[in-house]
C-alpha positions in Angstrom: 71.1 191.1 2.0 71.9 194.7 1.2 75.1 193.5 -0.5 73.2 191.1 -2.8 70.7 193.9 -3.7 73.6 196.3 -4.4 75.4 193.8 -6.7 72.1 193.1 -8.5 71.4 196.8 -9.1 75.0 197.2 -10.3 74.6 194.4 -12.9 71.3 195.8 -14.1 73.0 199.2 -14.5 75.8 197.7 -16.6 73.3 195.8 -18.7 71.1 198.8 -19.5 74.1 200.9 -20.1 75.5 198.4 -22.6 72.0 198.0 -24.3 71.7 201.7 -24.5 75.1 202.0 -26.1 74.2 199.4 -28.7 70.8 201.0 -29.3 72.2 204.3 -30.5 71.6 205.4 -34.1 74.3 204.2 -36.4 75.5 205.4 -39.8 76.9 202.0 -40.6 76.6 201.2 -44.3 75.2 197.7 -44.8 74.3 197.9 -48.5 77.5 196.8 -50.3 76.1 197.3 -53.8 72.9 197.2 -55.9 73.2 195.2 -59.1 70.7 195.1 -61.9 70.5 192.4 -64.6 68.3 193.1 -67.7 66.5 190.7 -70.0 66.4 188.0 -67.3 63.8 185.2 -68.1 62.3 183.7 -65.0 59.7 180.9 -65.5 59.0 182.1 -69.0 58.7 185.8 -68.0 61.1 188.5 -69.2 62.2 191.3 -66.9 64.9 192.6 -64.6 66.5 191.1 -61.5 67.7 193.4 -58.7 70.3 192.1 -56.2 70.9 194.1 -53.1 74.0 192.8 -51.4 74.0 193.3 -47.7 77.4 193.2 -45.9 77.3 191.7 -42.4 80.9 192.5 -41.5 79.9 195.8 -39.8 77.8 193.6 -37.4 80.7 191.4 -36.7 82.9 194.4 -35.9 80.3 196.1 -33.7 79.3 192.9 -31.8 82.6 191.2 -31.2 81.4 188.1 -29.5 79.4 185.2 -31.0 76.7 185.5 -28.3 76.1 189.2 -29.0 76.3 188.8 -32.7 73.8 186.0 -32.6 71.3 188.2 -30.7 71.8 191.1 -33.1 71.2 189.1 -36.2 68.5 186.6 -35.1 66.0 189.2 -33.9 66.9 192.0 -36.4 64.1 193.6 -38.4 65.6 195.1 -41.4 64.1 195.7 -44.9 65.0 197.1 -48.2 62.6 199.2 -50.3 63.3 199.4 -54.1 62.1 202.2 -56.3 62.9 202.7 -60.0 64.0 206.0 -61.4 63.9 207.3 -65.0 65.3 210.8 -65.5 65.1 211.3 -61.7 61.4 210.5 -61.6 59.9 207.3 -60.1 58.5 204.7 -62.5 54.8 203.9 -62.0 53.3 200.5 -62.0 51.4 199.2 -65.1 47.8 198.0 -65.3 47.1 195.0 -63.2 50.1 195.6 -60.9 48.5 198.0 -58.3 49.9 195.8 -55.5 53.3 197.2 -56.3 52.1 200.8 -55.8 53.7 202.9 -53.1 53.5 206.7 -53.0 51.9 208.4 -56.0 51.2 205.1 -57.8 54.9 204.5 -58.2 56.5 201.1 -57.8 57.8 200.3 -54.3 59.0 196.8 -53.6 59.7 196.1 -50.0 61.5 193.0 -48.9 62.6 191.8 -45.5 66.3 191.1 -45.2 67.3 187.5 -44.2 70.5 188.0 -42.2 71.1 184.3 -41.6 73.7 183.2 -39.1 77.0 184.4 -37.7 78.9 182.3 -40.2 77.6 184.3 -43.2 79.5 187.3 -44.3 76.8 188.8 -46.5 73.1 188.3 -47.5 71.6 188.9 -50.9 68.1 190.4 -51.2 66.8 189.5 -54.7 63.8 190.8 -56.5 62.5 190.0 -60.0 60.3 192.5 -61.8 58.6 191.7 -65.1 59.0 194.3 -67.8 55.2 194.2 -68.1 54.9 195.7 -64.6 56.7 198.9 -65.6 54.6 201.7 -66.9 57.1 202.6 -69.6 56.6 203.0 -73.4 57.7 200.4 -75.8 61.3 200.7 -77.0 64.7 201.7 -75.5 64.6 202.7 -71.8 67.2 203.5 -69.2 66.5 203.3 -65.5 68.3 203.0 -62.2 67.3 201.4 -58.9 67.2 203.2 -55.6 67.5 201.0 -52.5 66.5 202.3 -49.1 67.5 200.2 -46.1 65.8 200.7 -42.7 65.2 198.9 -39.5 66.7 197.8 -36.2 69.0 195.0 -35.1 68.4 192.8 -32.0 69.7 195.4 -29.7 67.4 198.1 -31.1 70.1 200.0 -32.9 68.6 201.7 -35.9 70.0 201.6 -39.4 69.2 203.8 -42.5 71.0 203.9 -45.8 70.2 204.8 -49.4 72.1 203.4 -52.3 71.8 203.4 -56.1 72.6 201.1 -58.9 74.4 202.1 -62.0 71.9 203.0 -64.9 70.8 200.0 -67.0 69.4 200.1 -70.5 67.0 197.6 -72.1 64.4 197.4 -74.8 60.9 197.5 -73.3 58.8 194.9 -75.1 55.3 195.6 -76.4 52.5 194.6 -74.0 49.1 193.0 -74.3 46.2 192.5 -71.8 45.9 189.0 -70.4 42.6 188.0 -68.9 41.8 184.9 -66.9 38.2 184.0 -65.9 37.5 181.4 -63.2 34.1 179.8 -63.0 34.8 176.9 -60.7 37.4 174.3 -59.7 36.8 171.2 -57.5 39.4 168.7 -56.2 39.0 165.0 -55.5 38.2 163.8 -52.0 41.7 162.3 -51.7 45.2 163.3 -52.9 47.3 161.4 -55.4 48.5 159.0 -52.7 44.9 158.1 -51.8 45.0 159.9 -48.5 42.9 162.7 -47.0 44.3 166.2 -47.8 44.3 167.3 -44.1 43.8 165.7 -40.8 42.4 167.0 -37.5 41.7 165.6 -34.1 38.2 164.8 -35.3 39.1 163.1 -38.6 39.9 164.1 -42.2 39.5 167.7 -43.3 39.1 169.3 -46.7 42.2 171.1 -48.1 42.9 174.8 -47.8 42.7 175.7 -51.4 45.0 178.4 -52.8 44.5 179.4 -56.5 47.6 181.6 -57.5 48.4 183.3 -60.8 52.1 184.1 -61.3 54.3 186.1 -63.6 57.8 184.6 -63.0 57.8 184.4 -59.2 55.5 187.4 -58.7 51.9 186.7 -57.8 49.5 188.8 -59.8 46.2 187.1 -58.7 45.0 184.9 -55.8 41.9 183.2 -54.4 42.1 181.4 -51.1 39.4 179.2 -49.6 40.0 177.3 -46.4 38.7 173.9 -45.6 36.9 173.3 -48.9 37.0 170.9 -51.9 36.0 173.6 -54.3 36.1 177.3 -55.4 33.0 178.4 -57.2 31.5 181.6 -58.7 28.1 180.6 -59.8 26.7 184.1 -60.6 29.6 185.5 -62.6 33.2 184.4 -63.0 36.1 185.9 -61.1 38.1 187.8 -63.6 41.8 188.7 -63.4 43.4 191.2 -65.8 47.0 192.3 -66.1 49.5 193.3 -68.8 52.0 190.8 -70.2 55.0 191.3 -72.5 55.1 189.6 -75.8 56.0 185.9 -75.4 55.5 185.9 -71.6 54.2 182.7 -70.0 51.7 182.8 -67.2 51.6 180.0 -64.6 48.6 179.0 -62.5 49.0 177.0 -59.3 46.4 175.2 -57.2 47.9 174.3 -53.8 46.7 172.8 -50.5 48.2 175.4 -48.0 49.3 174.0 -44.7 51.2 175.4 -41.7 54.2 173.2 -42.3 54.0 171.8 -45.8 52.2 173.0 -48.9 50.9 170.2 -51.2 50.7 171.3 -54.9 47.6 169.9 -56.4 47.9 171.1 -60.0 49.5 173.7 -62.3 48.8 175.1 -65.7 51.0 177.3 -68.0 49.8 179.6 -70.8 52.2 180.7 -73.5 50.9 184.0 -74.8 53.1 183.7 -78.0 50.7 181.0 -79.2 47.5 182.9 -78.3 45.4 184.9 -80.8 43.8 188.1 -79.8 40.1 188.1 -78.8 40.0 184.2 -78.9 38.7 182.7 -75.6 40.7 179.6 -74.7 38.8 177.1 -72.5 41.3 175.2 -70.3 40.8 171.5 -70.8 44.0 169.9 -69.6 43.0 167.4 -66.9 45.0 166.9 -63.7 45.2 163.9 -61.4 44.0 165.7 -58.3 41.2 167.7 -60.0 37.6 166.4 -60.2 36.2 169.2 -62.3 37.2 172.7 -63.3 36.1 175.5 -65.6 38.3 178.5 -66.4 39.4 180.2 -69.6 41.8 182.9 -70.7 42.2 185.4 -73.6 44.6 188.1 -74.7 43.9 191.4 -76.2 44.7 195.1 -76.2 44.3 197.4 -73.2 41.7 200.0 -74.0 42.4 203.6 -73.3 
């Protein structure tokens, strides 16, 4: 019995010693490079695309068996935070993009790194930022991207690294203020296939409605109402305001959000190039899954 206990304690000692060794801080560089593409158009919106390339080879070198590497990658919690620099100063977020604010109202975009599996040599962390989100004056601009990586792998080893892109120049377009006012929206009792939106143990349920406004793939406004056939603001409309660059297109999605599968109910797109200032455009385009709706949009100048 004493021998069994001794061997068990010995195994635990080796285990904790190995784990402690892996958990030490490491200066391993995981960011291979930070690439910036300018004048990228994503879903009708003009901006920049930042690709942070994460090299996984250091993990493969550190954890030299498949089982160890699998644990290190699968349960890792690593993220990259992007900030934009102009003349060594951080770029602030423009009107309507306060959700991008980090310290001192400057843009901070934080993204979790998807490390994938042991067969992958690298992982790209991609972010698209509309030009309209940058609080910069119209005309020629030059910025660089600072990428800060931090977090831990599956063995609790910590990682920290800072990398910079090469400077990139572009012409910042003129901006205008886009405003969307939502009064109400109501979906039909059944989806396009004639079936109930959701199901529970006690019968059919109403959908979980998600009204989302997007610039490219960046969400700039959202309303979520669970287990309901309608979203309504009877007293005063819900108003969203944010800056857009000239010729940008804004997309609105209405979705039934579920745990496993999201069912898109309807979508609308607004082309600001064809909108006249101060004119209120009432949305009238009917959709198969919509019973009734009332919302409008207009474009103008930001005051002040």
